[in-house]
TILO-157231 format. One record per residue (C-alpha): residue number from 0; chain; x, y, z; residue in three letters. Coordinates in nm, 4 decimals, decimal comma. Example, Ala and Ser with C-alpha at 12.3 -4.5 7.8 and 13.67 -1.06 7.14 Angstrom:
2
  seq  mol         u         v         w  type
    0    A    1,2300   -0,4500    0,7800   ALA
    1    A    1,3670   -0,1060    0,7140   SER
REM end
This chain:
240
  seq  mol         u         v         w  type
    0    A    4,3267   -0,5824    1,2964   MET
    1    A    4,4657   -0,3437    1,5571   ASN
    2    A    4,5439   -0,4717    1,9047   GLU
    3    A    4,2359   -0,4887    2,1312   PRO
    4    A    4,1977   -0,2110    2,3866   GLN
    5    A    4,0194   -0,3195    2,7044   ILE
    6    A    3,8695   -0,1123    2,9860   ILE
    7    A    3,7125   -0,2983    3,2803   GLU
    8    A    3,4641   -0,1639    3,5345   PHE
    9    A    3,1763   -0,2728    3,7570   SER
   10    A    2,8450   -0,1113    3,8388   THR
   11    A    2,7162   -0,0299    4,1824   LEU
   12    A    2,4448   -0,2657    4,3134   PRO
   13    A    2,1136   -0,1893    4,1435   HIS
   14    A    1,7687   -0,3424    4,1013   GLU
   15    A    1,7841   -0,6872    3,9427   CYS
   16    A    1,6059   -0,7199    3,6085   SER
   17    A    1,5256   -1,0886    3,6636   TYR
   18    A    1,4344   -1,1429    4,0291   LEU
   19    A    1,2238   -0,9296    4,2604   LYS
   20    A    1,3769   -0,7993    4,5833   ASP
   21    A    1,7261   -0,8724    4,4509   LYS
   22    A    2,0102   -0,6407    4,3600   THR
   23    A    2,2592   -0,6932    4,0828   CYS
   24    A    2,6206   -0,5938    4,0226   THR
   25    A    2,7502   -0,6194    3,6664   MET
   26    A    3,1118   -0,6525    3,5573   HIS
   27    A    3,1934   -0,5003    3,2185   TYR
   28    A    3,4728   -0,5185    2,9662   LYS
   29    A    3,4705   -0,2438    2,7047   TYR
   30    A    3,6722   -0,3871    2,4160   ILE
   31    A    3,7754   -0,1931    2,1089   LEU
   32    A    3,9024   -0,4070    1,8168   ASN
   33    A    3,7938   -0,7347    1,9751   CYS
   34    A    3,9283   -1,0284    1,7693   PRO
   35    A    3,7209   -1,3368    1,7011   SER
   36    A    3,9299   -1,5642    1,9251   LEU
   37    A    3,8930   -1,3299    2,2232   LEU
   38    A    3,5178   -1,3083    2,1675   ASN
   39    A    3,5004   -1,6895    2,1597   SER
   40    A    3,7014   -1,7197    2,4814   ALA
   41    A    3,4762   -1,4702    2,6593   LEU
   42    A    3,1544   -1,6392    2,5430   VAL
   43    A    3,2811   -1,9730    2,6807   LYS
   44    A    3,3342   -1,8017    3,0171   ARG
   45    A    2,9881   -1,6565    3,0403   GLY
   46    A    3,0326   -1,3069    2,8983   TRP
   47    A    2,7539   -1,1548    2,6888   ARG
   48    A    2,8316   -0,9021    2,4148   ARG
   49    A    2,6236   -0,5964    2,3325   PHE
   50    A    2,8109   -0,3711    2,0933   GLY
   51    A    3,1562   -0,2987    2,2313   LEU
   52    A    3,0546   -0,4024    2,5832   TYR
   53    A    3,0907   -0,7510    2,7322   PHE
   54    A    2,9172   -0,8141    3,0638   SER
   55    A    2,8340   -1,0783    3,3210   ARG
   56    A    2,6800   -1,0670    3,6708   PRO
   57    A    2,9150   -1,0365    3,9661   ASN
   58    A    2,6693   -1,0588    4,2544   CYS
   59    A    2,8137   -1,1606    4,5920   LYS
   60    A    2,4968   -1,2979    4,7515   GLU
   61    A    2,3155   -1,4442    4,4491   CYS
   62    A    2,4270   -1,6989    4,1891   LYS
   63    A    2,0947   -1,7550    4,0124   GLU
   64    A    2,2127   -1,6332    3,6697   CYS
   65    A    2,3670   -1,9408    3,5091   ILE
   66    A    2,4913   -1,9559    3,1523   ASN
   67    A    2,3312   -2,2293    2,9442   LEU
   68    A    2,4388   -2,3767    2,6130   ARG
   69    A    2,2495   -2,6230    2,3934   ILE
   70    A    2,4315   -2,9274    2,2606   ASN
   71    A    2,3482   -2,8606    1,8956   ALA
   72    A    2,5494   -3,1560    1,7703   LYS
   73    A    2,3292   -3,4057    1,9561   ASN
   74    A    2,0026   -3,2102    1,9460   PHE
   75    A    1,7058   -3,4036    1,8098   GLU
   76    A    1,3970   -3,2204    1,6896   PHE
   77    A    1,0755   -3,3156    1,8679   SER
   78    A    0,7374   -3,3392    1,6990   ARG
   79    A    0,6577   -2,9919    1,8295   SER
   80    A    0,9816   -2,8535    1,6863   ALA
   81    A    0,9138   -3,0160    1,3493   LYS
   82    A    0,5650   -2,8599    1,3461   ARG
   83    A    0,7172   -2,5151    1,3967   ILE
   84    A    0,9694   -2,5765    1,1187   LEU
   85    A    0,6882   -2,6827    0,8846   ARG
   86    A    0,4797   -2,3834    0,9873   LYS
   87    A    0,7670   -2,1607    0,8745   ASN
   88    A    0,8370   -2,3349    0,5456   ARG
   89    A    0,7536   -2,0083    0,3676   ASN
   90    A    0,9578   -1,7934    0,6073   THR
   91    A    1,2721   -1,6690    0,4334   GLN
   92    A    1,6036   -1,6242    0,6133   MET
   93    A    1,8906   -1,3917    0,5213   ILE
   94    A    2,2238   -1,3814    0,7111   ILE
   95    A    2,4100   -1,0529    0,6763   CYS
   96    A    2,6147   -0,7908    0,8585   GLU
   97    A    2,4291   -0,6167    1,1435   PRO
   98    A    2,2584   -0,3032    1,0157   SER
   99    A    2,0305   -0,0199    1,1161   LEU
  100    A    1,7286    0,0811    0,9100   THR
  101    A    1,3942    0,2427    0,9768   ARG
  102    A    1,2367   -0,1041    0,9575   LYS
  103    A    1,4685   -0,2252    1,2340   HIS
  104    A    1,3666    0,0609    1,4595   MET
  105    A    0,9944    0,0240    1,3894   GLU
  106    A    1,0018   -0,3497    1,4537   LEU
  107    A    1,2108   -0,3087    1,7696   TYR
  108    A    0,9716   -0,0475    1,9118   GLU
  109    A    0,6613   -0,2503    1,8200   LYS
  110    A    0,8015   -0,5632    1,9860   TYR
  111    A    0,8983   -0,3890    2,3087   HIS
  112    A    0,5663   -0,2089    2,3441   LYS
  113    A    0,3961   -0,5466    2,2979   PHE
  114    A    0,6171   -0,7137    2,5623   MET
  115    A    0,5625   -0,4221    2,7992   SER
  116    A    0,1858   -0,4750    2,7803   ALA
  117    A    0,2032   -0,8557    2,7821   LYS
  118    A    0,4746   -0,9252    3,0408   LYS
  119    A    0,5277   -0,5945    3,2175   GLY
  120    A    0,8674   -0,5231    3,0653   TRP
  121    A    0,9932   -0,1736    3,1325   LYS
  122    A    0,9642    0,0225    2,8098   TYR
  123    A    1,2596    0,2373    2,7098   TYR
  124    A    1,2521    0,4454    2,3955   GLU
  125    A    1,5588    0,3500    2,1933   LEU
  126    A    1,7209    0,6060    1,9654   THR
  127    A    1,8921    0,5033    1,6404   PRO
  128    A    2,2266    0,5959    1,7982   LYS
  129    A    2,1632    0,3673    2,0947   ARG
  130    A    2,0449    0,0823    1,8716   TYR
  131    A    2,3658    0,1122    1,6699   PHE
  132    A    2,5773    0,1068    1,9868   GLU
  133    A    2,3983   -0,2017    2,1208   LEU
  134    A    2,3417   -0,4138    1,8114   HIS
  135    A    2,5663   -0,2998    1,5266   VAL
  136    A    2,8938   -0,1731    1,6737   ALA
  137    A    3,1663   -0,4194    1,7687   GLY
  138    A    3,0482   -0,7015    1,5434   CYS
  139    A    3,3940   -0,7517    1,3905   GLY
  140    A    3,4009   -1,0450    1,1512   ASN
  141    A    3,1965   -1,2683    1,3836   PHE
  142    A    2,8740   -1,0771    1,4511   GLY
  143    A    2,5797   -1,1320    1,2157   LYS
  144    A    2,2108   -1,0624    1,1988   GLU
  145    A    1,9564   -1,3137    1,0735   VAL
  146    A    1,6616   -1,1435    0,9092   LEU
  147    A    1,3330   -1,3302    0,8723   TYR
  148    A    1,0794   -1,2398    0,6045   PHE
  149    A    0,7246   -1,3630    0,5589   TYR
  150    A    0,5413   -1,2743    0,2385   GLU
  151    A    0,8034   -1,0084    0,1691   GLY
  152    A    0,7698   -0,8437    0,5115   ARG
  153    A    1,0522   -0,8376    0,7669   MET
  154    A    0,9035   -1,0114    1,0720   VAL
  155    A    1,2037   -1,0830    1,2962   ALA
  156    A    1,5676   -0,9945    1,3627   VAL
  157    A    1,8054   -1,2378    1,5324   ASP
  158    A    2,1461   -1,1034    1,6385   LEU
  159    A    2,4143   -1,3687    1,6799   ILE
  160    A    2,7898   -1,4165    1,7060   ASP
  161    A    2,9751   -1,7052    1,5461   PHE
  162    A    3,2381   -1,8439    1,7847   THR
  163    A    3,5097   -2,0998    1,7182   ASP
  164    A    3,2797   -2,3844    1,8228   GLU
  165    A    2,9290   -2,2461    1,8363   GLY
  166    A    2,6783   -1,9658    1,7976   ILE
  167    A    2,6151   -1,7081    2,0680   SER
  168    A    2,2521   -1,5965    2,0690   SER
  169    A    2,2624   -1,2266    2,1563   ILE
  170    A    1,9208   -1,0723    2,1008   TYR
  171    A    1,5991   -1,1451    1,9143   PHE
  172    A    1,2869   -0,9425    1,8420   PHE
  173    A    0,9874   -1,0048    1,6210   TYR
  174    A    0,6595   -0,8653    1,4914   ASP
  175    A    0,3837   -0,9651    1,7385   PRO
  176    A    0,1339   -0,9674    1,4499   ASP
  177    A    0,3035   -1,2931    1,3457   PHE
  178    A    0,3010   -1,4633    1,6857   SER
  179    A    0,1278   -1,7619    1,5276   ASN
  180    A    0,4571   -1,8528    1,3597   LEU
  181    A    0,6324   -1,9083    1,6978   SER
  182    A    0,9255   -1,7067    1,5668   LEU
  183    A    1,1191   -1,7106    1,8944   GLY
  184    A    1,1380   -2,0882    1,9002   ARG
  185    A    1,1858   -2,1027    1,5256   TYR
  186    A    1,4917   -1,8760    1,5487   SER
  187    A    1,6553   -2,1115    1,7992   ILE
  188    A    1,5821   -2,4124    1,5813   TYR
  189    A    1,7338   -2,2275    1,2859   ARG
  190    A    2,0460   -2,1560    1,4936   GLN
  191    A    2,0716   -2,5260    1,5745   ILE
  192    A    2,0369   -2,6152    1,2060   LEU
  193    A    2,3062   -2,3595    1,1183   LEU
  194    A    2,5371   -2,5061    1,3822   ALA
  195    A    2,4836   -2,8560    1,2452   LYS
  196    A    2,5487   -2,7304    0,8901   GLU
  197    A    2,8750   -2,5585    0,9897   TYR
  198    A    2,9940   -2,8365    1,2205   GLY
  199    A    2,9571   -2,6267    1,5369   LEU
  200    A    2,8739   -2,7921    1,8689   ASN
  201    A    2,6997   -2,5306    2,0829   TRP
  202    A    2,4288   -2,2660    2,0946   ILE
  203    A    2,5067   -2,0229    2,3786   TYR
  204    A    2,1694   -1,8982    2,5025   LEU
  205    A    2,2920   -1,6659    2,7756   GLY
  206    A    2,1505   -1,6634    3,1271   TYR
  207    A    1,9107   -1,9225    3,2601   TYR
  208    A    1,7359   -1,8109    3,5786   VAL
  209    A    1,5173   -2,0803    3,7308   LYS
  210    A    1,2695   -1,8420    3,8962   GLU
  211    A    1,2467   -1,5906    3,6111   CYS
  212    A    0,9524   -1,6543    3,3794   GLN
  213    A    1,1206   -1,4830    3,0858   SER
  214    A    1,4331   -1,7020    3,1097   LEU
  215    A    1,3255   -2,0381    3,2511   MET
  216    A    1,2198   -2,1632    2,9060   TYR
  217    A    1,5840   -2,2137    2,8093   LYS
  218    A    1,6080   -2,5320    3,0160   ALA
  219    A    1,3536   -2,6940    2,7819   ASN
  220    A    1,6159   -2,7211    2,5074   TYR
  221    A    1,7970   -3,0497    2,5673   LYS
  222    A    2,0622   -3,1731    2,5839   PRO
  223    A    2,2227   -2,8688    2,7407   HIS
  224    A    2,5054   -2,7755    2,9763   GLN
  225    A    2,5408   -2,5159    3,2519   LEU
  226    A    2,8539   -2,3114    3,3191   LEU
  227    A    3,0032   -2,3559    3,6642   GLN
  228    A    3,0841   -2,0231    3,8295   GLY
  229    A    3,2535   -1,7243    3,6629   ASN
  230    A    3,5903   -1,8518    3,5341   PRO
  231    A    3,8624   -1,5974    3,4654   GLU
  232    A    4,0508   -1,5881    3,1377   MET
  233    A    4,3400   -1,7934    3,2754   GLU
  234    A    4,0980   -2,0629    3,3978   GLU
  235    A    3,9422   -2,3372    3,1906   MET
  236    A    3,5624   -2,3063    3,1855   PRO
  237    A    3,3720   -2,6060    3,3234   VAL
  238    A    3,0369   -2,6877    3,1647   TRP
  239    A    2,8249   -2,9674    3,3086   ILE
REM end
């Protein structure tokens, strides 16, 4: 692989997506030819990858976005979790390279229109070019997509990165017509099972924000650890 090329920049303060009456400043690293080890090091330090862009909040007056990782090695499935696994015994899973098809676009649009009506998410029409830039580009040899099928129909897409000691959960969307399958929770349980199978310790779930309804659920997955601060590359990350 060619040497990585990195461009760093920050945004101006803008409206926060997670908390009302808050502003957000994001720090970005645009990385071309990102190797697996660099991706792993960034994930451990709280960076989130979308395509060729890695980002993390850099807000001076707010520290509510905290990275959370599940201890997959010591995770024990509750009765509720086992019920969801049983409920999906006929759900098929395929792990492959990230891709872009008409089915991807239709499912993505259907999911976001549903979440816009249900939870007030801002709806943005996503072009195939933009989907490719966000969810296909930059995957290297570590980025994968997990496709879920029920009765031959693609019902969910889970985008993940494999790191040197875990799985980074990047983005997930599903068909709301199959909400009864609890596919969001099922996808996390499947990640945990994959981690156990491959001898990986952690599931990196991204940001936990205590006062954000869309993100507070992450604390329910235990045992877990929280990243302390925003460590730089030359600093060892501290997870507690």
